[in-house]
C-alpha positions in Angstrom: 166.5 16.2 89.9 166.4 12.7 88.4 169.4 11.5 86.5 169.1 11.4 82.7 170.1 8.5 80.5 171.1 9.5 77.0 171.1 6.5 74.5 173.5 7.7 71.8 172.7 5.2 69.0 173.7 4.8 65.3 176.1 3.2 63.0 179.8 2.7 63.6 181.6 5.7 62.1 178.6 8.1 62.6 180.5 10.1 65.2 178.8 8.8 68.3 182.0 8.9 70.4 182.8 12.5 69.4 179.2 13.6 70.0 179.0 11.6 73.2 182.2 13.0 74.7 181.1 16.6 73.8 177.7 16.0 75.5 179.3 14.5 78.6 181.9 17.3 79.0 179.4 20.1 78.4 176.6 18.6 80.7 178.9 16.9 83.2 177.4 13.5 82.5 179.3 10.2 82.8 180.4 9.0 79.4 180.1 5.2 78.9 181.4 3.8 75.7 180.6 0.1 75.0 183.8 -0.3 73.0 186.0 1.1 75.8 184.3 -1.0 78.4 184.1 -4.3 76.5 186.5 -4.6 73.6 189.5 -6.1 75.4 187.3 -8.8 77.0 185.4 -9.3 73.7 188.6 -10.0 71.8 189.7 -12.5 74.4 186.4 -14.3 74.4 186.4 -14.6 70.6 190.0 -15.9 70.7 188.9 -18.7 73.1 186.6 -19.9 70.4 189.3 -19.8 67.7 187.8 -16.6 66.2 189.6 -13.5 65.3 189.5 -10.9 68.2 188.3 -8.3 65.6 185.3 -10.3 64.2 182.0 -8.7 64.9 179.5 -8.2 62.0 179.8 -11.5 60.3 180.1 -13.6 63.5 177.2 -15.5 64.8 179.0 -16.4 68.1 179.7 -12.7 68.7 176.1 -11.6 67.9 174.4 -14.3 69.9 176.7 -14.8 72.9 179.0 -11.9 73.4 177.0 -8.8 72.2 174.2 -9.3 74.7 176.9 -9.5 77.5 178.5 -6.3 76.3 175.2 -4.4 76.4 174.3 -5.9 79.8 177.6 -4.8 81.2 177.2 -1.3 79.8 173.7 -1.0 81.2 174.8 -2.4 84.6 177.4 0.3 84.9 174.9 2.9 83.7 172.3 1.8 86.3 174.9 2.1 89.1 175.6 5.7 88.0 171.9 6.6 87.7 171.2 5.1 91.2 173.8 7.5 92.5 172.2 10.5 90.8 174.7 10.7 88.0 173.4 11.2 84.5 175.0 9.1 81.7 175.6 9.1 78.0 175.6 5.6 76.6 177.7 5.3 73.5 176.8 2.1 71.6 175.1 1.3 68.3 172.1 -0.6 69.9 171.2 -1.5 66.3 170.5 -5.1 67.2 167.8 -4.0 69.6 166.0 -1.4 67.3 163.2 -3.8 66.4 162.2 -4.5 70.0 159.5 -1.8 70.5 159.5 -2.5 74.3 163.3 -2.3 74.7 163.3 0.9 76.7 160.3 -0.3 78.9 162.2 -3.5 79.6 165.3 -1.5 80.6 163.3 0.8 82.8 161.9 -2.1 84.6 165.1 -4.2 84.9 167.4 -1.3 85.8 164.9 0.8 87.7 165.3 3.7 85.2 161.7 4.7 86.1 162.8 7.8 87.9 165.3 8.8 85.3 164.6 10.6 82.0 165.7 8.5 79.0 166.4 10.2 75.7 167.5 8.5 72.5 169.7 10.6 70.2 170.2 8.8 66.9 173.4 10.0 65.3 173.5 9.6 61.5 175.7 10.6 58.5 175.3 10.2 54.8 176.8 7.0 53.3 179.8 8.8 51.7 180.9 10.3 55.0 180.3 7.0 56.8 182.5 5.1 54.3 185.2 7.7 54.6 185.2 7.8 58.4 185.2 4.0 58.7 188.0 3.7 56.2 190.1 6.5 57.9 189.7 5.1 61.4 191.2 1.8 60.0 190.1 -0.4 62.9 190.5 -4.2 62.3 187.0 -4.8 63.5 185.7 -2.7 60.6 187.3 -4.8 57.9 184.1 -6.8 57.3 182.2 -3.5 56.9 184.6 -2.2 54.2 184.8 -5.6 52.4 181.0 -6.0 52.4 180.1 -2.3 52.1 176.8 -2.7 50.2 175.6 -5.5 52.5 176.6 -3.3 55.5 174.7 -0.3 54.1 171.6 -2.4 53.4 171.7 -3.7 56.9 171.8 -0.2 58.3 168.9 1.0 56.1 166.8 -1.9 57.3 167.3 -1.0 61.0 164.9 1.6 62.2 164.6 2.5 65.9 161.1 1.3 66.8 161.4 1.9 70.6 158.2 3.2 72.2 157.6 5.4 75.2 160.9 7.3 74.8 161.8 10.5 73.0 163.9 9.8 69.9 165.7 12.7 68.3 167.7 12.7 65.1 171.1 14.4 64.8 172.8 14.5 61.4 176.5 14.5 62.0 177.6 14.6 58.3 179.3 18.0 58.5 183.1 18.2 59.2 182.4 20.2 62.4 179.7 19.3 64.9 176.8 21.8 64.9 176.9 22.3 68.7 174.0 24.7 68.7 171.8 22.2 67.0 173.1 19.4 69.2 172.4 21.1 72.5 169.0 22.4 71.2 168.0 18.7 70.7 169.1 17.9 74.3 167.2 20.8 75.9 
């Protein structure tokens, strides 16, 4: 059976990590979180440019130079796993790539994901829950989001996943407890 690639996408604070770890544990998939893989290196790279190691959303250097490297690194690791027959859950927002309709096709070609079965699970929450979760997790890299909440929300609303030739399923994670029945129904 071909390895599966689950693209777990959505806003920071939507609960991607919690959902992703649950999926990986239940289905015995590798769990690959962009933040865990890249954040230490990202912070150091930003510091070499005289930028706060926590700067992300409002930083042109991060968005144009570092973010593409983060995603390439995540996908390189995923491709190695898939090549070895190991299904993966990719936990990353991917928001910057939503407008590229051919994004998945390009990845299939570049990483030889042709034999794998990609699935996009878009995790979302309502804006009140999102604000509360981001505020409660209190990560320095989220300070811009909190300080510019309306701008951040507007940017999220403007980003729709337009990827073609891939199944995109929606999972509302606004409840306090994950609806596991609904989640695994979406994945079947």
